[in-house]
MARLOKOL-41085 format. One record per residue (C-alpha): residue in one letter; x, y, z. Coordinates in steps of 0.25 Angstrom, whole numbers, padded with zeros to 4 digits, always signed. Example, Ala and Ser with C-alpha at 12.3 -4.5 7.8 and 13.67 -1.06 7.14 Angstrom:
BEGIN
A+0049-0018+0031 S+0055-0004+0029 
END
This chain:
BEGIN
M+0116-0052-0051 K+0112-0055-0066 S+0112-0070-0069 S+0115-0069-0083 I+0128-0062-0089 T+0125-0051-0098 T+0136-0046-0108 F+0138-0031-0113 L+0145-0030-0126 V+0151-0018-0133 F+0157-0018-0146 L+0166-0006-0150 N+0169-0007-0165 L+0175+0008-0166 I+0190+0011-0166 S+0193+0001-0155 S+0186-0013-0156 A+0181-0018-0143 Q+0172-0028-0137 I+0168-0026-0122 A+0159-0035-0114 F+0154-0036-0100 E+0148-0048-0094 G+0139-0047-0082 N+0138-0035-0073 G+0149-0027-0064 E+0152-0032-0050 P+0160-0025-0039 V+0174-0029-0037 D+0173-0031-0022 S+0187-0032-0018 L+0190-0018-0023 N+0177-0011-0019 T+0176-0004-0004 H+0166+0005+0003 Y+0175+0016-0003 G+0172+0020-0017 Q+0180+0014-0029 N+0182+0023-0042 Y+0190+0026-0054 L+0195+0012-0057 V+0207+0009-0066 L+0215-0004-0070 D+0230-0006-0072 P+0230-0012-0086 V+0243-0020-0084 S+0239-0026-0070 E+0228-0029-0060 R+0229-0015-0053 M+0218-0006-0053 A+0216+0008-0046 F+0203+0015-0042 T+0199+0026-0033 Q+0194+0023-0019 D+0185+0034-0011 R+0190+0036+0003 S+0186+0044+0015 G+0196+0051+0022 L+0208+0060+0019 S+0222+0054+0015 D+0234+0058+0006 S+0234+0044+0000 F+0229+0044-0015 M+0232+0029-0019 D+0235+0016-0013 A+0239+0002-0019 E+0232-0010-0014 T+0230-0025-0018 I+0216-0030-0019 N+0214-0045-0022 G+0227-0045-0029 R+0223-0033-0038 G+0232-0021-0036 V+0223-0008-0033 I+0227+0006-0033 L+0218+0014-0024 F+0216+0030-0027 T+0210+0036-0014 D+0199+0046-0016 W+0198+0052-0002 L+0183+0058-0002 D+0188+0069+0008 T+0198+0075-0001 P+0194+0083-0013 G+0200+0077-0026 M+0200+0062-0031 V+0211+0052-0037 S+0207+0042-0047 P+0216+0032-0055 I+0218+0033-0070 G+0226+0021-0073 F+0239+0013-0073 S+0250+0016-0084 E+0265+0012-0084 G+0266+0010-0070 W+0258+0023-0065 I+0245+0024-0060 Y+0238+0037-0066 F+0227+0044-0057 N+0218+0056-0057 K+0219+0066-0045 V+0209+0077-0042 I+0212+0088-0031 R+0204+0100-0027 E+0212+0113-0025 L+0206+0127-0021 G+0192+0121-0025 V+0196+0116-0039 Y+0198+0101-0042 R+0211+0098-0050 G+0213+0085-0056 G+0226+0078-0062 I+0232+0066-0067 F+0243+0058-0059 R+0251+0045-0059 T+0259+0037-0048 R+0266+0024-0047 S+0258+0014-0037 A+0272+0011-0030 T+0274+0026-0026 M+0261+0032-0026 Q+0268+0046-0030 P+0258+0053-0040 E+0263+0062-0050 R+0255+0071-0059 V+0253+0068-0074 D+0255+0080-0082 I+0243+0082-0091 P+0242+0096-0098 F+0231+0105-0095 F+0224+0094-0086 K+0212+0099-0079 N+0201+0092-0071 K+0191+0100-0063 A+0183+0090-0058 P+0185+0082-0044 V+0186+0069-0051 Q+0195+0063-0062 S+0195+0050-0068 G+0203+0043-0080 H+0210+0031-0086 I+0224+0030-0092 S+0225+0021-0105 K+0232+0007-0104 D+0243+0012-0113 G+0245+0025-0105 K+0242+0034-0117 Y+0229+0040-0112 M+0222+0045-0100 I+0207+0047-0101 I+0203+0057-0089 S+0189+0061-0084 M+0190+0075-0080 E+0183+0088-0080 S+0192+0098-0087 N+0190+0110-0096 H+0179+0109-0107 T+0174+0096-0102 Y+0160+0091-0108 G+0155+0090-0095 V+0160+0085-0081 E+0171+0075-0082 D+0176+0073-0096 L+0185+0062-0102 Y+0199+0066-0107 V+0210+0059-0114 I+0225+0062-0110 E+0235+0056-0120 R+0249+0052-0117 K+0259+0058-0126 Y+0271+0051-0132 D+0281+0057-0122 G+0272+0052-0110 S+0266+0065-0107 W+0251+0068-0108 E+0242+0077-0117 K+0231+0086-0111 A+0218+0079-0109 K+0208+0079-0120 N+0193+0078-0119 L+0187+0066-0125 G+0176+0074-0131 S+0161+0075-0132 Q+0158+0061-0138 L+0163+0056-0124 N+0162+0067-0114 T+0148+0073-0109 K+0143+0084-0100 F+0143+0072-0090 Q+0155+0064-0083 E+0164+0055-0090 V+0173+0048-0080 T+0182+0036-0077 P+0187+0033-0092 F+0194+0020-0095 L+0201+0019-0109 A+0202+0004-0114 E+0215+0000-0119 D+0213+0003-0134 N+0213+0018-0130 K+0199+0020-0136 T+0188+0013-0128 L+0185+0022-0116 F+0176+0019-0105 F+0171+0030-0095 A+0159+0033-0085 S+0149+0044-0087 N+0137+0049-0081 R+0132+0054-0094 P+0117+0052-0098 G+0112+0038-0102 G+0120+0030-0091 Q+0114+0020-0081 G+0120+0027-0069 S+0127+0039-0064 F+0140+0035-0072 D+0140+0024-0082 L+0152+0017-0090 Y+0154+0020-0105 Y+0163+0017-0116 T+0167+0023-0129 V+0178+0022-0140 R+0187+0032-0145 Q+0186+0035-0160 D+0198+0042-0164 N+0211+0048-0158 S+0204+0061-0154 W+0199+0055-0142 R+0186+0064-0144 N+0179+0054-0153 W+0172+0043-0146 S+0161+0032-0149 A+0148+0035-0141 P+0150+0030-0126 I+0143+0018-0122 N+0137+0014-0109 L+0144+0001-0103 G+0130-0004-0100 S+0122-0009-0088 Q+0132-0021-0085 I+0141-0009-0079 N+0133+0003-0078 T+0124+0005-0066 T+0114+0016-0061 G+0126+0019-0052 A+0140+0024-0057 E+0150+0016-0065 T+0164+0021-0068 S+0178+0017-0070 F+0176+0006-0080 V+0190-0001-0083 Y+0196-0014-0088 N+0209-0020-0092 D+0210-0027-0106 G+0207-0042-0106 D+0202-0042-0091 K+0189-0049-0087 W+0185-0037-0079 A+0181-0023-0081 Y+0180-0014-0068 Y+0173-0001-0066 V+0167+0007-0054 S+0152+0007-0050 S+0144+0015-0040 Q+0128+0012-0038 D+0127+0026-0033 S+0134+0038-0040 D+0138+0044-0027 A+0143+0031-0021 Y+0157+0024-0021 G+0160+0015-0032 D+0163+0001-0033 I+0173-0006-0043 M+0165-0016-0052 K+0170-0027-0062 I+0163-0033-0075 S+0166-0044-0083 F+0172-0038-0096 K+0178-0042-0110 E+0184-0033-0120 Q+0192-0032-0132 I+0199-0019-0135 E+0211-0018-0143 E+0223-0011-0137 D+0226+0002-0144 T+0240+0002-0149 T+0240+0014-0158 E+0246+0027-0155 I+0236+0039-0155 A+0241+0053-0157 S+0234+0063-0148 T+0223+0070-0156 P+0222+0085-0151 I+0208+0091-0151 V+0208+0102-0161 E+0197+0112-0166 V+0188+0106-0176 K+0185+0114-0189 L+0171+0111-0195 E+0169+0110-0210 E+0157+0118-0216 N+0147+0107-0215 D+0150+0103-0201 K+0147+0118-0195 I+0142+0118-0181 L+0131+0127-0177 L+0127+0130-0163 K+0113+0135-0162 V+0108+0142-0150 I+0094+0139-0145 D+0085+0140-0133 A+0085+0127-0125 K+0070+0126-0124 T+0064+0133-0136 E+0076+0130-0146 Q+0075+0144-0151 V+0088+0148-0157 L+0095+0159-0149 P+0104+0171-0152 A+0117+0167-0145 E+0132+0171-0142 L+0143+0161-0144 I+0156+0163-0135 N+0169+0156-0138 G+0180+0162-0130 N+0181+0177-0134 E+0173+0174-0146 R+0158+0178-0146 R+0148+0175-0158 I+0134+0180-0158 G+0123+0171-0165 A+0111+0179-0167 N+0105+0167-0174 G+0110+0157-0163 I+0118+0150-0172 F+0134+0148-0171 E+0142+0142-0181 I+0154+0133-0175 D+0165+0130-0186 S+0175+0123-0176 L+0174+0113-0164 S+0185+0120-0156 G+0181+0113-0142 D+0179+0127-0137 E+0168+0131-0127 I+0158+0141-0132 E+0147+0148-0125 I+0133+0151-0131 K+0125+0162-0126 S+0111+0168-0128 M+0104+0179-0120 G+0094+0173-0110 Y+0100+0159-0110 L+0111+0151-0102 P+0124+0151-0110 K+0129+0137-0114 V+0144+0133-0117 I+0146+0123-0127 L+0159+0116-0133 L+0163+0117-0148 D+0166+0101-0149 D+0161+0090-0156 Q+0148+0089-0149 L+0143+0100-0159 K+0139+0094-0172 P+0138+0101-0186 G+0124+0109-0188 E+0117+0116-0177 N+0120+0113-0162 P+0109+0118-0153 I+0114+0126-0141 A+0102+0126-0131 L+0103+0138-0122 S+0093+0139-0110 S+0085+0151-0106 I+0087+0158-0094 A+0074+0166-0093 K+0066+0166-0080 G+0062+0151-0076 S+0072+0144-0085 V+0078+0132-0079 I+0091+0127-0084 T+0099+0115-0081 L+0113+0116-0079 D+0118+0103-0086 H+0133+0105-0083 V+0132+0108-0068 L+0137+0096-0062 F+0140+0091-0048 H+0150+0080-0043 R+0142+0068-0039 G+0134+0069-0027 T+0140+0083-0023 S+0138+0098-0025 D+0152+0099-0031 M+0150+0105-0044 V+0158+0100-0056 D+0167+0111-0060 A+0162+0110-0076 S+0148+0115-0070 K+0154+0129-0069 K+0154+0131-0084 E+0139+0130-0085 L+0137+0138-0072 N+0146+0148-0077 L+0135+0150-0089 V+0124+0152-0078 V+0133+0163-0072 E+0135+0169-0086 V+0120+0170-0089 M+0117+0176-0075 N+0128+0187-0077 D+0122+0189-0091 N+0108+0190-0084 P+0109+0197-0071 D+0095+0196-0067 I+0095+0181-0068 K+0092+0173-0055 I+0093+0158-0055 L+0088+0146-0046 L+0098+0134-0046 K+0091+0121-0045 G+0098+0108-0041 H+0093+0094-0044 T+0096+0080-0041 D+0090+0066-0046 N+0082+0059-0035 T+0092+0048-0031 G+0097+0048-0017 D+0092+0056-0005 P+0082+0067-0009 V+0087+0077+0002 K+0101+0075-0002 N+0098+0078-0016 I+0092+0091-0013 Q+0104+0094-0004 L+0113+0090-0016 S+0105+0098-0026 E+0105+0110-0017 A+0120+0109-0014 R+0123+0108-0029 V+0114+0121-0032 K+0122+0128-0021 T+0135+0124-0028 V+0130+0129-0041 K+0125+0143-0035 E+0138+0145-0028 Y+0145+0144-0041 I+0136+0153-0049 I+0137+0164-0037 S+0152+0162-0037 Q+0153+0167-0051 G+0147+0181-0047 I+0132+0178-0048 S+0124+0184-0036 A+0118+0174-0027 Y+0105+0180-0027 R+0104+0176-0042 V+0106+0161-0039 S+0097+0152-0031 G+0096+0137-0029 K+0089+0125-0025 G+0092+0110-0024 Y+0079+0101-0028 G+0087+0087-0027 G+0078+0077-0036 N+0065+0084-0034 Q+0064+0090-0049 P+0069+0079-0058 I+0069+0082-0073 A+0071+0068-0078 S+0067+0054-0072 N+0076+0049-0061 E+0074+0034-0066 T+0088+0033-0073 E+0102+0040-0071 E+0101+0046-0084 T+0089+0055-0081 R+0093+0056-0066 K+0105+0064-0071 L+0095+0074-0077 N+0089+0077-0064 R+0103+0080-0057 R+0104+0095-0062 V+0106+0109-0059 E+0097+0120-0065 F+0095+0135-0063 E+0081+0142-0065 V+0081+0156-0069 V+0072+0162-0058 E+0074+0177-0062 D+0079+0184-0076 
END
């Protein structure tokens, strides 16, 4: 325990004027923590109630229970570990408790949003047009005024694994379809457990993006306009909260002394509810914000975007093909001009290289944007950056199939190619278990490639555990680089 008290000050002088201060460090809320895992914490903005998910072993039809702990009302959502799927609270609004529910049917995860009254515990589905979550987890938060839900899920056209989406409530009480919060906020990594402050602009969330102190760190950002896609650069909440473990589910009520969050010192272990002394000044948003649809952005002549296809190692310009649906364009000089940011996914191909899929969005800047392709010549080793697995398991994240489909495509285009899949972990934990986990993950990838029609004799695999690092294992940021799946071209 530190003898002196440190204070972390954050000044937000953007659209929303805010002053946030933490005093001291986080401490566990012993009355709420058990030997079970606590996760996905939310608070009732008009009472002392809170809700969170508690991991349990066993089988039961019960999904929630109401208790009183030290005078505080607690709604427990039970995540039965032996049952595929999960539940997690979203928040309280107008007497309802909103929550996420994910089930597994016919080998596919399906997510939905529900609500119930705590007195009846009779859930009803909330109708969200075209709602689709493909991940086994789903988290979120409903704003204090009930106008917005921020949901973390893996849907179509995500930037990585779980992305953050906004769902806006219409004046008749129904809900709009979910809109991605954009590339300024979402990354190829996971953005989870969002919390929207009462100004409806300041957003807190957890992410395992590079640069954090642990496996998941807590960040905040501020919305800059009504599009919900323009955000200030996310800022880490700092070492008073974030540790080398995993911190998620940051929440507070306006004017309260304490902010709460969930912390786990091992990314695969159970979480504890923590609290930290907290002061804030964020003005409540009373303006009516109209829904702003995402539309195709036409570019002026001076803002033209050029895609320049190059070799990832030599940076030599490559003749290439651009595929957008049924449209195919040949770029003999390796240059493609983009005249609109349509949000479409396009594929870039060049003979003898692994194709790449990119999104026509605001990540592309005026002028030349290099698109680096990896050679598939014999001896080439290519890291599959977007082939990811759920924590501590060999269960592949569904979005990984997009990159593996490119591997399948290049093997179909080049029928003589044979590849060796390589699985790697960092050096934390039991070395034997790390090798076993990396071998299991390689097996999962191999089985998927074979299931797409590639002959088994063309695909071999091996797990190396943490024996072949490509970066230091001293920090979490560099350890993440060592957790990877590669393939080596052993015959072309």
